[in-house]
C-alpha positions in Angstrom: -18.9 -41.8 -8.9 -17.7 -42.0 -5.3 -16.4 -39.7 -2.6 -13.3 -40.7 -0.6 -12.3 -39.9 3.0 -8.7 -40.7 4.0 -8.6 -42.9 7.1 -4.8 -43.2 7.4 -1.8 -42.9 5.1 -2.5 -46.3 3.5 -6.3 -46.6 3.2 -9.5 -44.6 2.7 -13.2 -45.0 2.8 -15.5 -44.4 -0.2 -19.0 -43.2 -0.2 -21.6 -42.5 -2.9 -20.8 -39.2 -4.6 -22.7 -36.1 -3.7 -25.8 -35.7 -5.8 -28.5 -33.1 -5.8 -31.9 -34.8 -6.6 -35.4 -33.5 -5.9 -37.1 -35.6 -3.2 -40.0 -37.8 -4.3 -42.6 -35.4 -2.8 -41.2 -32.5 -4.8 -41.3 -34.6 -8.0 -44.9 -35.3 -7.4 -45.6 -31.7 -6.8 -44.0 -30.8 -10.1 -46.0 -33.6 -11.9 -49.2 -32.2 -10.5 -48.6 -28.8 -12.2 -46.9 -29.8 -15.4 -47.6 -31.6 -18.7 -45.1 -34.0 -20.3 -42.4 -33.0 -17.9 -42.6 -29.3 -18.7 -44.3 -26.4 -16.8 -45.7 -23.4 -18.7 -46.1 -19.9 -17.4 -49.8 -20.5 -16.8 -49.0 -23.6 -14.9 -46.5 -21.8 -12.8 -49.1 -19.2 -12.0 -51.5 -21.9 -10.9 -48.8 -23.4 -8.7 -48.1 -20.0 -7.2 -51.8 -19.4 -6.4 -52.7 -22.9 -5.2 -49.5 -23.9 -3.2 -47.6 -20.7 -2.5 -50.7 -18.6 -1.7 -49.5 -15.8 -4.1 -52.8 -15.1 -5.8 -51.8 -11.7 -7.0 -48.8 -12.9 -8.9 -48.8 -12.1 -12.7 -46.7 -12.9 -15.7 -44.1 -10.3 -14.8 -43.5 -12.2 -11.5 -43.1 -15.4 -13.6 -40.6 -13.7 -15.8 -38.6 -12.9 -12.6 -38.6 -16.5 -11.7 -37.3 -17.5 -15.1 -34.5 -15.0 -14.8 -33.6 -16.3 -11.3 -32.9 -19.8 -12.6 -31.1 -18.8 -15.8 -27.6 -18.9 -14.2 -28.1 -22.5 -13.3 -28.3 -23.6 -17.0 -31.6 -25.4 -16.5 -33.9 -23.1 -18.4 -35.8 -24.7 -21.2 -35.3 -23.0 -24.6 -39.0 -22.9 -25.3 -39.7 -20.8 -22.1 -40.9 -23.9 -20.1 -39.7 -25.3 -16.8 -38.1 -28.7 -16.6 -38.0 -30.4 -13.2 -34.5 -29.2 -12.5 -35.5 -25.6 -13.2 -38.5 -25.9 -10.9 -36.2 -27.3 -8.2 -33.7 -24.5 -8.6 -36.5 -22.0 -8.3 -37.7 -23.5 -5.1 -34.2 -23.2 -3.6 -33.7 -19.6 -4.9 -33.8 -16.3 -2.9 -36.8 -15.4 -5.0 -38.7 -18.1 -3.0 -38.0 -16.7 0.4 -40.4 -17.5 3.3 -40.3 -13.7 4.2 -41.1 -10.6 2.2 -38.0 -9.2 0.4 -35.5 -7.2 2.6 -36.1 -3.5 2.4 -39.8 -3.8 1.8 -41.3 -1.8 4.7 -45.0 -2.7 4.9 -46.0 -1.9 8.5 -47.9 1.3 9.3 -45.1 3.7 10.3 -47.3 6.6 11.3 -48.2 5.5 14.8 -46.4 6.9 17.9 -42.9 5.6 18.6 -44.2 3.6 21.6 -46.2 1.4 19.3 -43.0 -0.3 17.9 -40.4 -2.7 18.9 -37.0 -1.2 18.1 -33.8 -3.0 17.4 -31.7 -2.1 20.4 -28.1 -2.5 21.4 -26.5 -2.6 24.9 -23.0 -1.1 25.6 -22.7 -0.8 21.8 -19.0 0.2 21.8 -17.7 -3.1 23.4 -16.0 -5.7 21.2 -16.2 -8.6 23.6 -16.9 -9.3 27.3 -18.1 -6.7 29.9 -14.9 -6.9 32.0 -11.7 -6.3 30.0 -12.6 -6.2 26.3 -11.7 -3.4 23.9 -13.9 -0.4 23.2 -14.2 0.7 19.6 -16.4 2.3 17.0 -16.3 -1.0 15.0 -19.2 -2.7 16.8 -21.2 0.5 16.5 -20.7 0.6 12.7 -21.5 -3.2 12.5 -24.7 -2.9 14.5 -26.0 0.1 12.5 -25.3 -1.7 9.2 -27.2 -4.7 10.5 -30.3 -2.5 11.2 -29.9 -1.7 14.9 -31.6 1.6 15.7 -30.7 2.2 19.3 -27.1 2.7 20.3 -25.9 3.0 23.9 -22.9 5.0 25.0 -21.6 5.2 28.6 -20.1 8.7 29.2 -17.5 9.3 31.9 -15.0 12.0 32.6 -11.5 11.2 31.3 -8.7 10.9 33.9 -7.9 14.6 33.7 -11.6 15.5 34.2 -11.5 17.9 31.3 -13.4 15.9 28.6 -15.9 13.1 28.3 -15.0 9.6 27.0 -16.9 6.4 26.2 -16.1 3.4 28.5 -17.8 0.8 30.7 -17.2 2.3 34.1 -15.8 0.2 37.0 -14.2 -2.4 34.7 -10.9 -3.0 32.9 -12.4 -2.3 29.4 -10.6 0.3 27.4 -12.0 3.7 26.5 -13.0 5.1 23.1 -13.1 8.7 21.9 -16.6 10.2 22.1 -16.2 12.2 18.9 -15.2 9.0 16.9 -18.4 7.3 18.2 -20.6 10.2 17.2 -19.0 10.3 13.7 -19.6 6.6 13.3 -23.2 7.0 14.2 -23.7 10.0 11.8 -22.0 8.1 8.9 -24.0 4.9 9.3 -27.3 5.8 11.0 -29.4 5.4 7.9 -27.5 2.7 6.0 -30.4 0.2 6.4 -33.4 2.6 6.5 -34.2 6.2 7.0 -36.1 5.6 10.3 -34.7 7.3 13.4 -31.7 6.3 15.4 -31.9 6.7 19.2 -28.7 7.3 21.2 -29.2 6.3 24.9 -26.6 8.1 27.0 -25.7 6.5 30.3 -24.5 9.8 31.7 -21.9 10.0 34.6 -20.7 13.5 33.8 -20.7 16.8 35.8 -22.7 19.7 34.4 -19.6 21.4 32.8 -18.9 18.2 30.7 -22.6 17.8 29.9 -22.4 21.2 28.3 -19.3 20.2 26.4 -21.1 17.1 25.1 -24.2 19.2 24.1 -21.9 21.2 21.9 -20.4 18.1 20.4 -23.8 16.6 19.6 -25.0 19.8 18.1 -22.0 20.3 15.9 -21.8 16.6 14.8 -25.5 16.0 13.9 -26.7 19.5 13.1 -30.1 19.4 11.4 -30.2 15.6 12.0 -30.7 16.2 15.7 -34.3 16.1 16.8 -35.3 18.7 19.3 -38.6 18.7 21.2 -38.5 22.5 21.9 -41.2 23.8 24.3 -43.9 21.8 22.5 -45.8 19.4 24.9 -46.7 16.1 23.3 -49.1 13.5 24.8 -47.5 10.9 22.5 -44.0 10.4 21.0 -43.8 11.3 17.3 -44.0 8.5 14.7 -41.0 6.8 13.0 -42.4 8.4 9.7 -42.2 11.9 11.2 -38.7 11.2 12.6 -37.1 9.9 9.4 -33.4 10.9 9.1 -33.4 12.1 12.7 -31.1 11.3 15.6 -32.8 11.3 19.0 -31.0 11.7 22.3 -32.4 9.8 25.3 -30.9 10.3 28.8 -31.7 11.6 32.3 -32.1 15.3 32.5 -29.3 17.2 34.4 -31.5 17.8 37.4 -31.8 14.0 38.0 -28.1 13.7 37.7 -27.5 16.4 40.3 -30.0 14.8 42.6 -28.5 11.4 42.2 -25.1 12.9 43.2 -26.8 14.7 46.2 -25.4 18.0 45.0 -27.3 20.9 46.6 -26.7 24.3 45.0 -27.8 27.4 47.0 -27.6 30.7 45.2 -25.6 33.3 47.2 -27.3 36.8 47.3 -25.7 39.7 45.4 -23.6 42.0 47.6 -21.6 45.2 47.0 -18.3 44.3 45.6 -15.4 44.5 48.0 -12.2 42.6 48.3 -13.8 40.0 50.5 -16.9 39.7 48.4 -15.1 38.7 45.1 -15.0 35.0 45.9 -18.7 35.0 46.6 -19.4 36.7 43.2 -17.2 34.2 41.4 -19.2 31.4 43.0 -22.4 33.0 41.7 -20.9 33.3 38.2 -19.8 29.7 38.3 -23.3 28.5 39.4 -24.9 30.5 36.5 -22.4 29.0 34.0 -23.2 25.4 35.3 -27.0 26.2 35.1 -26.5 27.4 31.5 -24.6 24.3 30.6 -27.3 22.1 32.1 -30.1 23.9 30.2 -28.2 23.5 26.9 -27.8 19.8 27.6 -31.4 19.3 28.6 -32.7 21.0 25.4 -31.2 18.2 23.4 -33.0 15.4 25.2 -35.8 14.1 22.9 -36.7 11.2 25.2 -36.5 11.8 28.9 -35.2 8.8 30.8 -35.2 7.5 34.3 -34.3 4.3 36.1 -36.8 1.9 37.6 -35.4 1.8 41.1 -38.3 3.4 42.9 -41.3 1.4 44.3 -43.2 -0.3 41.6 -46.2 2.0 41.9 -44.0 5.1 41.1 -42.0 3.3 38.4 -45.1 2.7 36.2 -46.8 6.0 36.9 -48.0 7.5 33.6 -48.0 11.3 33.1 -50.9 11.8 30.6 -49.2 15.0 29.4 -45.7 13.8 28.7 -44.5 10.3 27.8 -41.1 9.1 29.0 -38.6 6.2 29.0 -37.7 4.0 32.0 -35.0 1.4 32.2 -34.7 -1.8 34.2 -32.6 -4.9 34.0 -34.0 -8.4 33.1 -34.3 -9.5 36.7 -36.3 -6.4 37.7 -38.6 -7.0 34.7 -39.1 -10.7 35.6 -40.0 -9.7 39.2 -42.4 -7.0 38.1 -44.4 -9.1 35.5 -45.1 -11.7 38.1 -47.5 -9.4 39.9 -48.0 -6.4 37.6 -47.7 -7.8 34.0 -50.8 -6.0 32.7 -49.6 -2.7 34.3 -46.4 -3.0 32.3 -48.5 -3.6 29.1 -50.6 -0.5 29.9 -47.5 1.7 30.6 -45.8 0.7 27.3 -48.9 1.8 25.3 -47.6 5.4 25.7 -44.2 5.2 27.3 -41.0 3.5 26.4 -39.4 0.7 28.4 -35.8 -0.3 28.0 -34.6 -3.7 29.3 -30.9 -4.5 29.7 -28.9 -7.5 30.7 -28.3 -8.2 34.4 -24.8 -7.2 35.7 -23.6 -10.8 36.1 -23.6 -11.4 32.3 -20.0 -10.5 32.1 -19.5 -12.8 29.1 -21.8 -10.6 27.0 -24.5 -13.3 26.9 -28.2 -12.4 26.5 -31.5 -13.2 28.0 -35.0 -14.2 26.7 -36.3 -11.2 24.8 -39.8 -12.5 24.7 -40.4 -11.6 28.4 -40.0 -8.0 27.3 -41.8 -8.2 24.0 -44.8 -10.0 25.3 -45.3 -7.2 27.8 -44.9 -4.5 25.2 -41.3 -3.4 26.1 -40.0 -1.6 23.0 -36.2 -1.4 23.7 -35.0 -4.9 24.6 -31.3 -4.1 24.7 -28.9 -6.9 23.7 -25.1 -7.5 23.5 -24.8 -7.6 19.8 -21.3 -9.1 20.0 -22.6 -12.2 21.8 -23.8 -15.5 20.4 -26.5 -18.0 21.1 -30.2 -18.7 20.7 -31.3 -15.5 22.4 -29.4 -13.4 19.8 -30.8 -15.5 17.0 -34.3 -14.7 18.3 -33.5 -11.0 18.3 -32.2 -11.2 14.7 -35.3 -13.1 13.7 -37.7 -10.6 15.1 -36.1 -7.8 13.2 -36.1 -9.6 9.9 -39.7 -8.4 9.9 -40.9 -5.3 8.2 -38.1 -5.4 5.6 -35.4 -5.4 8.3 -35.8 -1.6 8.8 -35.2 -1.8 12.6 -38.8 -1.1 13.6 -41.6 -3.7 14.0 -45.1 -2.6 14.7 -46.4 -4.0 17.9 -49.5 -6.3 17.4 -53.0 -4.9 18.2 -53.3 -7.1 21.3 -50.6 -5.1 23.1 -52.3 -1.7 22.2 -55.8 -2.4 23.4 -56.6 0.0 26.3 -59.8 -1.7 27.4 -58.7 -5.3 27.4 -55.1 -5.5 28.5 -53.1 -8.5 27.2 -51.8 -10.9 29.9 -49.2 -13.3 28.4 -49.5 -15.5 31.6 -53.1 -16.4 30.8 -53.8 -19.5 28.9 -55.6 -18.4 25.7 -57.4 -20.5 23.0 -55.6 -21.9 20.0 -55.9 -19.5 17.1 -54.2 -21.5 14.4 -52.0 -24.6 13.7 -48.8 -24.1 11.8 -47.8 -27.2 9.8 -44.1 -27.4 9.0 -42.7 -30.1 6.7 -38.9 -30.3 6.2 -38.1 -31.9 2.8 -34.4 -31.5 2.2 -31.3 -29.2 2.4 -28.3 -28.3 0.4 -25.2 -26.0 0.3 -23.1 -27.5 3.0 -20.7 -29.0 0.5 -20.0 -25.5 -0.9 -19.9 -23.5 2.4 -17.8 -26.0 4.5 -14.7 -28.1 3.8 -15.1 -31.8 3.1 -13.9 -32.9 6.6 -15.5 -30.1 8.6 -18.2 -32.3 10.2 -16.6 -35.7 10.0 -13.1 -36.7 9.3 -13.9 -40.1 7.8 -17.4 -39.8 6.3 -20.1 -37.4 5.0 -22.2 -35.6 7.6 -25.2 -37.0 9.4 -27.6 -34.0 9.5 -30.7 -33.6 11.6 -32.9 -30.5 12.2 -34.4 -29.1 15.3 -37.3 -26.7 14.9 -39.6 -25.0 17.4 -41.8 -22.1 18.4 -40.6 -19.3 20.7 -43.4 -17.3 22.1 -45.7 -17.2 25.2 -45.4 -20.2 27.5 -48.2 -22.2 26.0 -46.9 -22.0 22.5 -43.3 -22.8 23.2 -42.4 -26.3 21.9 -39.8 -28.0 19.7 -39.2 -31.1 17.6 -36.4 -32.8 15.7 -36.2 -34.7 12.5 -34.6 -38.1 12.0 -30.9 -38.2 11.2 -30.0 -38.4 7.5 -26.9 -40.6 7.6 -23.8 -39.9 5.4 -25.6 -37.3 3.2 -24.4 -33.9 2.0 -27.9 -33.5 0.5 -30.1 -34.8 3.3 -33.8 -35.7 2.8 -36.4 -36.1 5.5 -39.4 -37.9 4.1 -41.5 -38.4 7.2 -41.0 -35.2 9.2 -44.0 -33.0 9.4 -44.6 -31.1 12.6 -47.7 -29.4 14.0 -47.5 -26.3 16.1 -50.7 -25.1 17.9 -50.3 -21.4 18.5 -52.4 -19.2 20.8 -50.5 -15.9 20.2 -49.1 -16.1 16.7 -48.6 -12.4 16.6 -45.7 -12.7 19.1 -44.3 -16.0 18.0 -41.0 -16.9 16.3 -40.2 -20.1 14.3 -36.6 -21.3 14.7 -34.5 -23.9 12.9 -31.1 -25.3 14.0 -29.2 -27.9 11.9 -26.6 -30.2 13.5 -24.3 -33.0 12.4 -24.9 -36.0 14.7 -21.8 -37.4 16.5 -22.1 -40.5 18.5 -19.1 -39.9 20.8 -18.7 -36.1 20.9 -20.8 -33.0 20.9 -23.0 -32.5 17.8 -21.5 -30.1 15.3 -23.4 -26.8 14.5 -24.5 -26.7 10.8 -26.7 -23.6 10.6 -29.6 -21.8 12.1 -32.3 -19.2 11.4 -35.3 -17.6 13.1 -38.4 -16.4 11.4 -41.2 -14.0 12.7 -44.5 -15.9 12.4 -46.5 -12.8 11.3 -44.3 -12.5 8.2 -44.2 -16.2 7.2 -45.4 -17.0 3.7 -47.2 -20.3 3.1 -46.1 -22.8 0.6 -42.8 -24.6 -0.2 -40.0 -22.1 0.7 -36.2 -21.9 0.7 -35.1 -21.2 4.2 -31.6 -19.6 4.2 -29.4 -20.6 7.1 -27.0 -18.4 9.1 -23.8 -19.0 11.1 -23.6 -18.6 14.9 -23.2 -14.9 14.7 -26.2 -14.4 12.4 -24.3 -14.0 9.1 -26.1 -15.8 6.2 -24.3 -18.6 4.5 -23.9 -18.1 0.8 -25.4 -21.5 -0.3 -26.8 -23.4 2.6 -30.6 -23.7 2.8 -33.5 -25.9 3.8 -36.5 -26.6 1.7 -39.6 -26.4 3.9 -43.3 -26.1 3.5 -45.5 -24.0 5.7 -49.3 -24.0 6.1 -51.6 -22.3 8.6 -54.8 -24.2 9.5 -57.1 -22.4 9.6 -55.5 -19.5 7.6 -54.6 -16.7 9.9 -54.7 -12.9 9.2 -52.1 -11.1 11.3 -52.8 -7.5 10.6 
């Protein structure tokens, strides 16, 4: 059998037909755990324990494996695995390198400040930061992907009689605030019941703040979390806040001060014809004060900007935690001299990082600068693309994809503050061996990668983490293969802070004369990574999983490392 590629109207090139064959190393692995070319349930259990590290697996788990390969018509009629069935199991979703989606396994009863939270920036924009369309669609999309912090910019409409959502000072369109609130209410808990935080960038006068307070109360009703008069030294936990919506913004007093509005109460006088305007002014001031109080009562997480001197910015009120915001450049400046102070501050308070203003193309920054210093709300443009967004998506594949990832203990120690700039000893070595891949022939047209021949795939893989751990490698190129194999590619990653590391893969088709073609990517949180031979599902540039395309990769930690 051969595969033909048309070169011109009169001739074509032929190549060996696409075939799916287990590599020699996988055949040897099967032979080591089978007898006479068949693998029994007990032999599968031995394989799961010895190779996959799943020592608690039982016969029920094996039955699940049997069912996972039945659709492929490779299941032996005596309840035994042939080589093809074993190979299909290795490539199945059952054999994922991460725990199953939806399986929340972190402690969710710690204060909110002890978690990284999946956070969006300008969540209503569909494209760039200058002239793109505002819509509820990206809000819905983000929430359904597990994002748990939605940002809305509030401005008065042209008439000044209502609030609208838009990116001020740009040519972007506006969106109706009520539509945005409805979209949040309808999709907030699609992925998990853990709380959704709405960060409001508030540019409203007090009267419209009062109007917004009524809209929030009417829309979310009992879902809206209110702090009341209760003083808390720590934020509540995600477990306590299940099914709740939290509002985070600056209190009205800060807004008034930022606008340098000084209100002086006029003393009461006996009513005469000339005193009526003074009385009306008093009533107006009382009404504005009432509106501001109603708005302030809805703020669950009090916010402020980090524009004051660094000392004031990181001051910690032991009686009341708060949130501060800073852009990526301010963070980079701060951590050069006060990195451990940022870590200390984030043990009780929330820090939100957002893209610098020059990222008008909705690109993103390195999220690890924030995460390695304990910043919980690393806000990203979810409509963007690129490696930074893949890292964000990878981080929040952890903990069942619920949108909350417990910070490692090294970021929560009060006596010994973590300093990511220090060179720390190696804790473990991750061994990664890439065997083969498949699925491109099903997810891509025949001529997608090369017009005149099958693709020439190679894989780049690396660690993203603290500076010492960051390194990458690439495989050899598998020439003219839809089912590439890489027989000699095993990579060693020495890791000093595995708790904050991500392992990434990027597959490309090699082109001699033009830019290499993208053929899939994924990013995996190291603390969640299972040992053994695993099926690594690949995603497109936006982070959507391909239906069929996967890599077969083995992982091993030496020495074995316990993350939690």
